[in-house]
N, C-alpha and C positions, 0 to 999 in steps of 0.2 A: 499433850494434856492441856497446856496453856492455850493452844489454838482452839481446842474444843471448848474451853471455858469462855473464850472471848473471840467468837467468829468475826466480829467487826474488825478487831485488830489484825486478824489473819488476812482479811480482805484488803485492809489498808496496806499491810505489808506487801501483799502481792502486787497491788497497784503501784506502790512506791518503787518496788523492784522493776516493774515494767517501765515506770517513768524514768528511772535512772538509766535503764538500758536504752530507752529512746533518746535521752539526752546524750548518752555516750555515742550513739550512732550519729546524732546530729553533729557532735564535735568532730567525729571522724570524717564526716562529709565536708565540714568546714575546712579541715586541714588538707583535704584533697585526697585523691586515690592513693592507695598504698603502693610503695615501691621498695627498693632496697638501698641501703648505704653500706657497702661491703657485705657482710653477713647479717647485718641488722635489718629488720623490717621497719620502715619509717614512711611517713607521708611524703608526697612529692615536694611540698613546701619545706619540710624538714631536711630532705635530701639536698635541695638547692642551697639552703643555708649552711649545711654542714660541709658541702663540697667547696662553697665559697671560702669558708673558714680554713679548710685544708690548704688551699692554694695561697691564701693570704699568709698563712703560717710558713709555707715552704718557699715563697717567691725568692727570697734573698739567697737561698742555698740550692735553688732548683737545678741549676746547671752542674754544680759540683756533685750533687747527689745523683744526677743522671750518669755522670762519668763513673762514679763509685759503684752504683747499682749494676750497670751494664758492662763494667770494665772497659768503658769507652766505645763499645760496639754500637751504641745508639747513633754515633756520628756516621758510621758506615751505613746504617739503615736509612738515615736521612739523606745521605748522598745518593743512595739507590733511588729513593723517592723522586728526587729532583732530576736525576738522569732519566728516569722513566717518564717524567713530565716532559723533558726535552723542550723547554721554552725557547722561543725565538724572540729577537728584538721586537718590541711592540706588544708583547703579551701583557695582559692585565690579570693579575693574580689576587685572590683574596685568600689569606691564610687564617682560618678560624681556629680559635683557642691557641693562637700563635705566640702568646705571651712574651717569651724572652727572645723571640726573633730568629731562632735556629733555621727554620725553613726560609724565611724572608732573606736572610743574609746569603744563604746558599743560592737562592734564586737570582739575586743581584749579581753574585760572582759568576754564575753560569751564563747569564745573559751578556755580561761584559766580555766574557771569554768568546762567546759565539760572535759577538759584534766585532771583536778584534780579528778573529779568523776571517770573517767576511771581508774586512778591509784589506787584509793581506792578500786574499785571493783576488780581489778586485785589482790591486796594484800589480800582481804577478801577471794577470791577463792583459794588462795594458802597459807593456814594457816601453812603449813609445811616449809615455806621459812625460811632460816637462817637470823639472823639480818644483816649479810653482804650483802645478796641478797636484803633485804628490803632497806638497806642503798643505795645500788647501784641504785635501782629503783628510789628512791627519788632524787639522784644526777642527774640521767638522766632527770627526770622531771624538776629539777631546771635549767638545762642547755638548755632545749628546752620546755619551758612552753606552747608554742603555737602550738607545733606539726607541725612545718613548715608552719603554716598559715601566710598569708600576706594580708595586705590591702593597696591599692594604692588610695590615695585621689587625685582626679583630679578636678581642678577648673580653670576657665578662668581668674579669678581676682586675681592679685598678692597680694592685700591687704587682701583679705579673706584667702589666703594661709598663709600669714604672721601671721595673727591672730591665725590660727589653729596651726601653728608650736609653737607659743608662749604658747598656752594652753597646747600642748602636753609636752613641756618642763616643764611647771609648775606642771602638773599632773603626770609626771614621765613615759610617754609613749615614747618608742624609738624603741624597737625591733618589727619587723614585720610590720613596718609602713613607708611609703614613700609618698612624696608629689610631684605632677607633675602639671605643668602649661599646660592646654589644653582646647580645645573647644569641647563641647559635640557633635557638629555637624561634627567634624573632629578629632576624638580621635587619640592621638599619640601612639597607641599600635598596635601590630600585630593581625592578625586574630586568632580566636579560642584560646584565651589566658586565660580568667578568668572563674571561676566556677559560680560566682554570680556578677551581676551588680545591684547597687542600685542608686537611685536618690531621694533625700528627699527634698521637697519644692524647687526644682530647675527646673523642666521641664517646668513650666509655664513661666519661664524667658528665655527659649530658643526660638530664632526667628523662626527656622524651626524645629518644633517638629518631623515631619516625618523623617528628616535627622538624628536627635538625636536617634530616635528609630532604624533606619537602622544601625547606628554605634553601638548601644547597641547589636544588633543581631550579627553584624560582630565580635566583640571582645569576645563574649561568646563562650566557648567550646560547642560542641554538648552535650546536656543534661544540659547545663547551665541555670540559672534562672535569670529572670528580675524582679525587684521589684521597684515599684514607690510609694512613699508616697507624697500625694499632697492635697492641699485644693481643695474641690470639691463643688457640688451643694446640698443644703439642701432640703430634701424631705418634711419636715413638714412646712406648710405655716406660722404658728404662730412663730415657731422658726426662720424661714427664715427672717421674718420682724424684730424680735429682734436682730438677727445676723447682718442684714444690718444696723440697728440703731447703734449698738456697733461699727461695722467696720468703718462707715463713720463719726461718731460723736466723737468716743473715740480714736481709734488707731492713727489717724494723730496728735491728741493732745498729746498723749503719745510720739510719735515720736519727736515732737517739744520740749517737756519738758525733755525727757531723752537723746535724741540724737541730739537735736538742728536741726532737719531736718523734717519739715512737709511734703514737697513735695515727698520725697522718700517713706514715709509710705502711703501717699495718692495714689501713684502709686501701691504699693504692694496690697492695698485694691482693687483698680480698676482691677488689673491684675487677681485677683481671679474671679471676675465677668465675665471677658472675656475668662476664661479658659474653654475648652470643658467639658461638663457633663460626668458622669461616662460611660455611654454606648457608647458615641462618642469616648472617649479615648480608651476604650476597642477595638473598631473597628480599630482604628489607630494602636494599638499594634499588632493586628492580621494582618493588612495589611503589617506590617514590617516583617512578617514571623513567629511570635511567635504562639505557640499552647497552648492549655489548659489555655487560658486567662480567668481570673476572677478578681473580685474585692470585697473588704470588706469595707463597710461603717463604719466609726467610728463617734460617736456623731451625729447620724442622717444625715451623709453625709457632715458634716463640713470638714472632711478630708476623703480620701479613699486610700486604698492600692490596687494597681493593680499588678497582678502577671502573668507571662507568662514563657514558657519554649522554649528553642531552641532544637527542637527534629528532 
């Protein structure tokens, strides 16, 4: 009735509605394409900000929570990743989203162990060496226990890097180790620089996984290897139901009790469910240019290690 009495007002109302819709669209475009943060739909810019806040909140308790959430099994998964890498002395590794240094420290330990075995084999095969020559070999080993290997830990979050540096100092790691603030989607490194690229429990927190994979390909040398350790999709239906129950009912509670942060760990659980399954991630890695791409499921697919080569 009122619209009929005042057609101008109705026209103005329709135009105003269209204007607000247009402004809303413009605001949406300004915020960037839509993506997800756990089970929420957000813009890419919002997601980046929220994820940064999550890891800033949990940095101090990150390692304690990893042990609590996985009952310590995450340590075994990371050991398997480094053994699969099988680095030799002289390997140059970049560990992206490496925050607290778990992969970096394992890499350094592994290379030292390989270097020591090489020295022992050398001495065993040269039984006629004098004690002076044996002593010289040991001195060389002592001065260069990593055989020129280096690991660069790259993380976007300053608090995570701070926690990693603190751990390194406490555990006595200094040689062959450096820390760089950087975004996985735009790495601050030259092309063809590294022998191995690793990302452990980090790629699902990257907003544009495709860009991160392209960057991984770019910074690897020809012949270099990509390795990704990440929570994945469980194949066994019964185990999947039990895993869901534990994830949604227990992990956020642990987050609240240990880290005083329910929401961050609720997000981490949700982010696992939104992450691409094994075959889909494999296809994405191949799309980035990697060859000989495969994956290994651990614990029925609770986690998976994806591997590929830049050939």
